C-alpha positions in Angstrom: 21.3 203.3 22.7 25.0 204.4 22.9 24.9 207.0 20.1 21.6 208.7 21.2 21.9 212.3 22.5 20.4 212.4 26.0 20.0 215.8 27.6 17.8 214.7 30.6 18.9 212.5 33.4 17.7 210.1 36.0 19.7 211.6 38.9 20.6 209.6 41.9 18.3 211.4 44.3 18.6 210.9 48.0 21.1 208.1 48.9 21.3 206.9 52.5 24.5 205.7 54.2 22.8 202.5 55.1 22.2 201.8 51.4 25.8 202.5 50.6 26.9 200.2 53.4 24.7 197.4 52.1 26.3 197.8 48.7 29.8 197.6 50.2 28.8 194.6 52.2 27.5 192.8 49.1 30.9 193.0 47.5 33.0 192.8 50.6 34.4 196.3 50.2 34.8 197.4 53.8 33.1 199.9 56.0 31.8 203.2 54.7 33.9 206.2 55.5 32.4 209.0 53.4 30.4 209.7 50.2 30.0 212.8 48.0 28.1 213.6 44.8 30.6 214.3 42.0 30.7 217.8 40.6 31.7 216.8 37.1 30.3 214.3 34.7 27.7 211.6 34.2 24.6 214.0 34.4 24.1 213.5 38.1 24.5 209.8 38.1 27.7 209.4 40.0 29.0 209.6 43.6 32.4 209.2 45.2 32.4 206.5 47.9 35.3 205.9 50.3 35.5 202.8 52.5 38.1 201.1 54.6 39.1 199.1 51.5 39.5 201.9 49.0 37.9 204.8 47.0 35.2 204.0 44.5 32.9 205.7 41.9 29.2 204.7 42.3 27.0 205.1 39.2 23.3 204.4 39.2 19.8 205.0 38.0 20.7 204.2 34.3 19.4 206.6 31.6 18.3 203.7 29.4 18.3 199.9 29.4 21.8 198.5 28.8 23.7 201.7 29.7 25.8 200.0 32.4 26.2 196.8 30.4 27.6 198.6 27.4 29.9 200.8 29.5 31.3 197.6 31.2 31.8 196.1 27.7 33.8 199.1 26.5 35.8 199.4 29.7 36.8 195.7 29.7 37.7 195.7 26.0 39.8 198.8 26.2 41.6 197.4 29.2 42.4 194.2 27.2 43.3 196.0 24.0 45.2 199.1 25.2 47.5 200.3 28.0 45.2 203.2 28.8 44.0 203.3 32.4 40.2 202.7 32.7 38.1 202.0 35.8 38.6 198.2 36.1 37.1 196.1 37.6 33.7 197.4 36.6 31.1 195.8 38.9 27.3 195.8 38.0 24.5 194.9 40.3 21.2 194.4 38.4 19.2 193.3 41.5 17.6 196.7 42.2 17.1 195.5 45.8 19.2 198.2 47.5 18.4 201.4 45.5 15.4 200.5 43.4 17.5 200.5 40.2 20.7 198.9 38.9 24.1 200.4 39.5 27.8 200.0 38.9 30.8 200.3 41.1 34.3 200.9 39.9 37.6 202.1 41.4 38.3 205.8 41.6 41.2 206.7 39.4 44.0 208.9 40.6 44.7 212.3 39.2 43.0 215.6 38.5 41.0 217.2 35.7 42.7 219.3 33.1 43.0 222.9 34.1 43.9 226.1 32.3 46.8 227.0 34.6 49.5 224.8 32.9 52.5 226.5 31.3 53.1 226.2 27.6 55.4 223.2 27.7 53.0 221.3 29.9 50.0 222.2 27.6 51.9 220.8 24.6 52.7 217.7 26.6 49.1 217.1 27.6 47.9 217.6 24.1 50.4 215.1 22.9 49.2 212.6 25.5 45.6 213.2 24.5 46.4 212.5 20.8 48.3 209.3 21.6 45.5 208.1 23.9 42.8 208.7 21.3 44.9 207.0 18.6 45.4 204.1 20.9 41.6 203.8 21.4 41.2 203.9 17.6 43.4 200.9 17.0 40.3 199.0 17.9 39.2 198.5 14.3 35.8 197.0 13.3 34.1 196.1 10.0 30.8 197.9 10.4 29.7 201.4 11.4 27.2 201.2 14.2 26.3 200.8 17.9 26.8 198.1 20.3 24.1 195.4 20.6 24.1 194.8 24.4 22.3 191.5 23.9 24.7 189.8 21.5 27.7 192.1 21.9 28.0 192.6 18.2 27.4 195.8 16.1 24.0 197.1 15.1 24.7 198.9 11.8 23.4 202.4 11.4 20.2 202.7 9.4 20.9 203.2 5.7 24.7 203.9 6.1 27.0 206.0 8.3 26.9 209.0 6.0 23.1 209.2 6.1 23.0 208.5 9.8 25.4 211.4 10.6 23.8 213.8 8.1 20.3 213.1 9.3 21.4 213.5 12.9 22.8 216.9 12.2 19.6 218.0 10.4 17.4 216.7 13.2 19.2 218.6 15.9 19.4 221.8 13.7 15.6 221.5 13.3 15.3 221.0 17.0 17.3 224.1 17.7 14.6 226.1 16.0 12.5 225.6 19.1 14.9 227.6 21.2 16.6 230.0 18.8 16.4 231.6 15.4 17.6 229.3 12.6 17.1 230.9 9.2 16.7 229.5 5.8 20.2 230.8 5.1 21.5 228.7 8.0 19.8 225.6 6.6 21.3 226.3 3.2 24.8 226.7 4.6 24.6 223.4 6.4 23.2 221.6 3.4 26.0 223.0 1.2 28.7 221.8 3.7 27.1 218.3 3.8 26.8 218.0 0.0 30.5 219.0 -0.4 31.6 216.3 2.1 29.2 213.5 1.1 31.7 211.7 -1.1 34.4 211.9 1.5 32.2 210.1 4.0 30.9 207.6 1.4 34.5 206.7 0.6 35.6 206.3 4.2 35.6 202.6 5.0 37.7 202.2 8.2 35.4 202.4 11.3 36.9 202.1 14.7 35.9 202.4 18.3 34.8 206.0 19.1 34.6 207.2 22.7 32.2 209.9 21.7 32.8 212.2 24.7 36.5 212.7 25.2 36.6 216.0 27.1 38.3 217.5 30.2 35.6 216.1 32.5 36.2 212.6 31.3 39.9 212.0 31.8 42.4 212.7 34.5 46.1 213.8 34.5 48.7 213.0 37.0 52.3 214.2 37.6 54.3 211.0 37.7 58.0 210.4 38.1 58.6 211.2 34.4 56.2 214.1 34.1 52.5 214.5 33.3 50.6 211.4 32.2 46.9 210.6 31.5 46.1 208.6 34.6 42.5 207.5 33.6 39.7 207.8 31.1 36.1 207.1 32.0 32.4 207.5 31.0 31.9 205.5 27.8 28.1 206.0 27.7 28.4 207.7 24.2 30.7 205.2 22.6 30.1 203.6 19.2 31.9 202.6 16.0 32.5 205.2 13.3 35.0 207.8 12.1 37.7 208.1 14.7 38.6 211.7 14.0 35.3 212.7 15.5 36.8 212.0 18.9 39.2 215.0 18.5 36.4 217.6 18.2 35.6 218.3 21.9 39.3 218.8 22.8 39.9 221.0 19.7 36.9 223.1 20.7 38.2 223.3 24.2 41.5 224.7 23.1 40.0 227.1 20.5 37.7 228.5 23.1 40.6 229.1 25.4 42.6 230.8 22.6 45.1 227.9 22.5 45.1 227.5 18.7 48.8 226.3 18.7 47.9 223.6 21.3 45.0 222.5 19.2 47.2 222.3 16.1 49.8 220.2 18.0 47.0 217.8 19.1 45.9 217.4 15.5 49.4 217.1 14.2 50.5 214.4 16.7 47.3 212.4 16.1 47.4 212.6 12.3 51.1 211.6 12.2 50.1 208.0 12.9 47.1 207.9 10.6 47.2 205.5 7.6 44.0 206.8 5.9 44.4 210.6 5.6 42.1 211.2 2.5 39.5 213.9 2.8 40.3 214.6 6.5 39.5 218.3 6.1 36.0 217.6 4.7 35.2 215.0 7.4 36.5 217.0 10.3 34.5 220.1 9.3 31.3 218.0 9.4 32.2 216.6 12.8 32.7 220.1 14.1 29.4 221.1 12.6 27.7 218.1 14.3 29.1 219.1 17.7 28.4 222.8 17.4 24.7 222.1 16.4 24.3 220.2 19.7 26.1 222.9 21.7 24.1 225.7 20.1 20.8 224.0 20.8 21.7 223.1 24.4 23.0 226.6 25.2 20.0 228.3 23.7 17.5 226.0 25.4 19.1 226.4 28.8 19.8 230.2 28.3 23.5 229.7 28.8 24.9 231.3 25.7 28.5 232.4 26.1 28.9 234.2 22.8 27.2 237.1 21.0 23.5 236.1 21.3 22.7 238.0 18.1 25.2 236.1 15.9 23.5 233.9 13.2 24.1 230.2 13.6 25.9 229.7 10.3 28.3 232.6 11.0 29.0 231.3 14.5 29.7 227.7 13.5 31.6 228.7 10.4 34.4 230.2 12.6 34.8 226.7 14.1 34.6 224.7 10.8 37.1 227.0 9.2 39.4 226.8 12.2 39.4 223.1 12.5 40.0 222.7 8.8 43.0 225.0 8.9 44.6 223.0 11.7 45.3 220.3 9.1 47.3 222.6 6.9 
C-alpha cells in the first residue's frame, strides 16, 4: 500500500553479472559494463547498471505487491501531466525468472544530490526550484483522498475520512514509539490538544492532490545547466498517494531547519504558497504534518539508537520546536 510506513526492506542480496546481462539482453540494452549498489535511497532495493547502450537504475525485490506497478503509474502520469524530469521509460519485468522476484529498470537521470556547500544565492535558487516542482506535482488534482488501487488504477478512499486516517496514523506511531523511548502522558496530551485544535481545518479542506510523500534530498537531483541550477530529476514514488499537498513540503523544511537555514526554509514556503488558491488554515494543517513526520523520525531514531539531539529531551518539547517553527514560516 502506497501510504503505509515500511521500515524493513527486502534488499537485493547478491546479484551476479550473468543475471544483469540476461536482464539487458531481454530488453536489448547492450552489454554490461559495470554495476554498483546505490548509496542513497530505496532501502537497499536499487543498483546502478551501465551498459554499452546507457546508464540505468535497477530496482528489485519489491517490498509489497504492486510497489513497482504503482510507481510506474505515478512516473508515467507525472511525465504526461508535468514538465518535471522523471525516470521514463519505466520498464517492469514480472516474470521472476532471472532474479526470483520482479524488478524495474529505468534510465539513470543526470545530476547530483543537494549538498550543503552551496552559496546563499544558489540555496535560494534551489529552494525556489523545489517549491515550483512540488507545486507542479500538486496541479494533479483529484476528487478523493486515498491511495492508488493498482488493480483498477482508481483511488481507494482512506477509511472513515482523511482527517481520521491522518490523526489515527499519528497516534499509532506515537504509541509505537513507546516501545523504544519514554513517551509520557503529558506528551500524549500535547499531541491530542494539537489534533483537536486542527480538526476543523482538516475537515474543511476539500482539495486533494497527488502527494509524492517523500520529497527529500535523496530523491531528487540538481544540475548546473546553461542558465544555472535546475532540478534534473525526481524519483522514488513508493510513498505517493492523494491528500493535502502541503505535507510534501515538510521533509525539505525540516532539512533546512536542521541545517540552520531558516531563511531558505521561509523562501521555500513563500514561493510555494504564492501560487496557492486555497490558503485557509495553512498554519494548523502544516503543524500537524510536521508532527506526523517528527513522530516517525523520533520513533525510528530511538529504535535504531541514532538520536542526533539531546536524548533526555521530552518528545513534546522536542517536536514543539519544529511545529512552532514551521507555523512561523507562514507569517
